[in-house]
C-alpha positions as CSV (number, residue, x, y, z in Angstrom):
1,M,114.7,40.3,-23.4
2,T,116.3,36.8,-23.4
3,L,115.5,36.3,-19.8
4,V,111.8,37.2,-20.4
5,A,111.7,34.8,-23.4
6,I,113.2,32.0,-21.2
7,I,110.6,32.5,-18.5
8,V,107.7,32.6,-20.9
9,A,108.9,29.6,-22.9
10,T,109.7,27.4,-19.9
11,L,106.3,28.1,-18.3
12,A,104.5,27.4,-21.6
13,S,106.5,24.2,-22.0
14,G,106.3,23.0,-18.4
15,I,102.8,24.0,-17.4
16,G,101.3,24.2,-20.9
17,S,102.2,20.6,-21.7
18,V,100.4,19.5,-18.5
19,W,97.2,21.4,-19.5
20,V,97.4,20.0,-23.1
21,A,97.7,16.5,-21.6
22,N,94.7,17.1,-19.3
23,F,92.6,18.4,-22.2
24,L,93.5,15.3,-24.2
25,L,92.5,13.1,-21.3
26,Q,89.2,14.9,-20.9
27,A,88.6,14.2,-24.6
28,G,89.1,10.5,-24.0
29,F,92.7,10.4,-25.3
30,G,93.8,8.0,-22.5
31,Q,91.2,5.3,-23.5
32,R,92.3,2.2,-25.5
33,A,90.2,3.4,-28.4
34,S,92.5,6.3,-28.9
35,S,95.7,4.2,-29.2
36,R,96.2,5.3,-32.8
37,A,96.1,9.0,-31.7
38,Q,98.6,8.2,-29.0
39,Q,100.9,6.6,-31.6
40,G,100.6,9.7,-33.7
41,L,101.5,11.9,-30.7
42,L,104.5,9.8,-29.9
43,S,105.7,9.9,-33.5
44,L,105.2,13.6,-33.6
45,A,107.3,14.1,-30.5
46,A,110.1,11.8,-31.7
47,G,110.3,13.7,-35.0
48,A,110.4,17.0,-33.2
49,L,113.2,15.9,-30.8
50,L,115.4,14.4,-33.5
51,A,115.0,17.3,-35.8
52,T,115.9,19.8,-33.0
53,A,119.0,17.8,-32.0
54,F,120.4,17.1,-35.5
55,M,119.2,20.1,-37.4
56,H,119.6,22.9,-34.9
57,L,121.3,22.3,-31.6
58,L,124.3,20.2,-32.8
59,P,125.1,22.4,-35.8
60,E,125.0,25.4,-33.5
61,A,127.4,23.7,-31.1
62,F,129.8,22.6,-33.9
63,N,129.9,26.2,-35.3
64,S,131.7,27.3,-32.1
65,E,135.4,27.2,-31.5
66,A,135.1,24.1,-29.4
67,S,136.9,20.9,-30.5
68,A,134.8,18.5,-32.5
69,Q,136.3,15.6,-30.7
70,D,135.4,17.2,-27.3
71,L,131.9,17.8,-28.5
72,F,131.4,14.2,-29.7
73,M,132.8,13.0,-26.4
74,T,130.3,15.2,-24.6
75,L,127.5,13.7,-26.8
76,L,128.6,10.2,-25.9
77,I,128.9,10.9,-22.2
78,G,125.5,12.6,-22.3
79,V,123.8,9.6,-23.8
80,V,125.5,7.2,-21.3
81,F,124.5,9.5,-18.5
82,F,120.8,9.6,-19.4
83,F,121.0,5.8,-19.9
84,L,122.3,5.4,-16.3
85,L,119.8,7.9,-15.0
86,T,117.0,5.8,-16.5
87,K,118.4,2.6,-15.0
88,A,118.6,4.3,-11.6
89,E,115.0,5.4,-11.8
90,L,113.9,1.9,-12.9
91,W,115.9,0.4,-10.0
92,H,114.3,2.8,-7.5
93,H,110.8,2.0,-8.6
94,G,111.5,-1.7,-8.6
95,H,113.0,-1.5,-5.1
96,E,110.0,0.6,-3.9
97,H,107.5,-2.0,-5.3
98,A,109.4,-4.9,-3.7
99,H,109.5,-3.1,-0.4
100,E,105.8,-2.4,-0.5
101,H,105.1,-6.1,-1.3
102,E,107.3,-7.3,1.6
103,H,105.5,-4.8,3.9
104,H,102.1,-6.2,2.9
105,V,103.3,-9.8,3.5
106,H,104.7,-9.2,6.9
107,D,101.9,-7.1,8.2
108,H,99.1,-9.2,6.6
109,T,97.6,-6.0,5.2
110,H,95.8,-8.0,2.5
111,A,92.9,-7.8,4.9
112,H,92.6,-4.1,4.1
113,P,93.1,-3.8,0.3
114,G,91.5,-0.4,0.1
115,H,93.8,1.2,2.6
116,T,97.0,-0.3,1.3
117,G,96.2,0.5,-2.3
118,H,95.5,4.1,-1.4
119,H,98.7,4.3,0.6
120,H,100.8,2.8,-2.2
121,A,99.2,5.1,-4.7
122,K,100.0,8.1,-2.6
123,S,103.6,6.9,-2.1
124,S,104.0,6.3,-5.8
125,G,102.4,9.7,-6.5
126,W,104.9,11.7,-4.5
127,S,107.8,9.7,-5.9
128,L,106.5,10.4,-9.4
129,L,106.2,14.1,-8.7
130,T,109.7,14.3,-7.3
131,G,111.1,12.6,-10.4
132,D,109.0,14.9,-12.6
133,S,110.3,18.0,-10.9
134,V,113.9,17.0,-11.3
135,H,113.2,16.1,-15.0
136,C,111.5,19.5,-15.6
137,F,114.3,21.4,-13.9
138,G,116.7,19.7,-16.3
139,D,114.5,20.6,-19.2
140,G,114.5,24.2,-18.1
141,I,118.3,24.4,-18.1
142,L,118.4,22.8,-21.6
143,I,115.9,25.3,-22.9
144,A,117.8,28.2,-21.4
145,S,121.1,27.0,-23.0
146,A,119.3,27.1,-26.4
147,F,117.9,30.6,-25.8
148,V,121.3,32.0,-24.7
149,A,122.8,30.7,-28.0
150,D,119.9,32.0,-30.1
151,I,116.3,32.9,-29.4
152,R,115.3,30.9,-32.5
153,L,117.0,27.8,-31.0
154,G,115.3,28.4,-27.7
155,L,111.8,28.5,-29.3
156,I,112.6,25.3,-31.2
157,A,113.9,23.6,-28.0
158,A,110.8,24.7,-26.0
159,V,108.4,23.3,-28.7
160,S,110.3,20.0,-28.8
161,V,110.3,19.7,-25.0
162,M,106.5,20.4,-24.9
163,A,105.8,17.8,-27.7
164,H,107.7,15.2,-25.7
165,E,106.2,16.1,-22.3
166,V,102.6,15.9,-23.4
167,P,102.4,12.1,-23.6
168,H,104.6,11.8,-20.5
169,H,102.2,14.0,-18.5
170,I,99.2,12.0,-19.7
171,G,100.7,9.0,-17.9
172,D,101.4,11.1,-14.8
173,L,97.8,12.4,-14.6
174,V,96.4,8.9,-15.0
175,V,98.5,7.6,-12.1
176,L,97.8,10.5,-9.8
177,R,94.0,10.3,-10.4
178,N,94.1,6.9,-8.7
179,S,95.0,8.6,-5.4
180,A,93.5,12.2,-5.7
181,H,90.7,14.1,-7.3
182,R,91.4,15.0,-11.0
183,N,91.7,18.7,-10.2
184,L,94.2,18.1,-7.4
185,A,96.1,15.7,-9.7
186,L,96.2,18.5,-12.4
187,F,97.4,21.0,-9.7
188,K,100.2,18.7,-8.5
189,V,101.5,17.9,-12.0
190,S,101.3,21.6,-12.9
191,L,103.5,22.5,-9.9
192,A,106.1,20.0,-11.1
193,G,105.8,21.5,-14.6
194,A,106.4,25.0,-13.2
195,V,109.9,23.8,-12.0
196,T,110.9,24.1,-15.7
197,A,110.9,27.9,-15.2
198,L,113.2,27.5,-12.2
199,G,115.6,25.4,-14.3
200,G,115.4,28.1,-17.0
201,L,116.4,30.8,-14.6
202,T,119.2,28.7,-13.2
203,G,120.5,27.9,-16.7
204,Y,120.4,31.6,-17.7
205,F,122.5,32.8,-14.8
206,L,124.8,29.8,-14.9
207,L,125.6,30.3,-18.6
208,G,126.1,34.0,-17.8
209,H,129.3,33.0,-15.9
210,L,130.2,30.0,-18.1
211,E,129.9,31.3,-21.7
212,T,132.6,29.1,-23.0
213,W,130.7,26.1,-21.8
214,Q,127.7,27.0,-24.0
215,P,128.5,24.6,-26.9
216,Y,128.7,21.7,-24.4
217,F,125.3,22.6,-22.9
218,L,123.9,22.5,-26.4
219,V,125.4,19.1,-27.0
220,V,124.1,17.8,-23.6
221,A,120.6,19.1,-24.6
222,S,121.0,17.2,-27.9
223,S,122.0,14.0,-26.1
224,S,118.9,14.2,-24.0
225,F,116.6,14.7,-27.0
226,V,118.3,11.9,-29.0
227,Y,118.2,9.5,-26.0
228,V,114.5,10.2,-25.2
229,A,113.5,9.8,-28.9
230,L,115.5,6.6,-29.5
231,S,115.1,4.8,-26.2
232,D,111.6,5.9,-25.0
233,L,109.4,7.1,-27.9
234,I,110.5,5.1,-30.9
235,P,110.5,1.7,-29.2
236,Q,106.8,2.3,-28.4
237,L,106.2,2.7,-32.1
238,Q,108.0,-0.5,-33.1
239,K,104.8,-2.6,-33.3
240,R,103.5,-5.0,-36.0
241,L,101.2,-2.7,-37.9
242,S,99.5,-2.7,-41.3
243,A,101.1,-0.8,-44.2
244,R,98.6,2.0,-43.8
245,E,99.2,2.4,-40.1
246,S,102.9,2.4,-40.6
247,L,102.6,5.1,-43.2
248,V,100.5,7.2,-40.7
249,Q,103.3,6.8,-38.1
250,V,105.9,7.9,-40.6
251,A,103.7,10.8,-41.6
252,W,103.4,12.0,-38.0
253,L,107.2,11.6,-37.6
254,L,107.7,13.8,-40.6
255,T,105.1,16.3,-39.3
256,G,107.2,16.7,-36.1
257,I,110.3,17.4,-38.3
258,V,108.3,19.9,-40.4
259,L,106.9,21.5,-37.3
260,V,110.3,22.2,-35.9
261,T,111.5,23.5,-39.3
262,A,108.4,25.8,-39.5
263,V,109.0,27.2,-36.0
264,S,112.7,27.7,-37.0
265,G,111.6,29.7,-40.1
266,L,109.1,31.9,-38.2
267,A,111.6,32.6,-35.4
268,H,114.4,33.2,-38.0
269,G,112.2,35.8,-39.8
270,G,111.0,37.4,-36.6
271,H,114.6,37.7,-35.2
272,G,115.6,39.8,-38.2
273,H,118.3,37.4,-39.6
């Protein structure tokens, strides 16, 4: 039952978030006029991730027999790890762009801007999909670790991952549409999203042999959620806004927290606790 739930939830989170992102793009969500809606979505995702980490995953981990000091150390290591991972990704993209620029200068390819632009877009597209696939695989493992602890936790984690992946996939689709037809771009990003299920299967069988490590997996999942919310989502919300716009942001943030709490309540009731 747990394995089936993991497969369904990871597919819904991985591929479902891509299709929701595509629907929002089709509705004009990626246009500048919809910046307020984008801010709302980012606030919603941040609230969902923080609520999942602090109200569900961390309490579950600390209810185990694991040492509180060890769990806090794992949380710290997790945050530092995701920070270094982000730095490595930024360095890679910066190096790639610098290499492309050097290549254009030496070969005088500025005479063929259409060709070089297309080639660079294709190169960036594959790099983006590779990074997406690795990221989705990690998401799958984190969702699986939550499901193994409690189906309720798994559902909450899946909803939170989906909320955070939607704005991320909007950016992916916009980039890939520069080098491919929109349907092909949707297919490629959906394939990357499907890797979430592969991560879920890996996490399920891995935890089957490492049950004592489960609290640490939950803490690592928490560190991922906290890092993404505080380093990626919330900084995008730190803009000079009117009092009314700021209140709307806070309202969406609270909605994310309430959404996670509601899912928790429904799953709690449905699980017979």
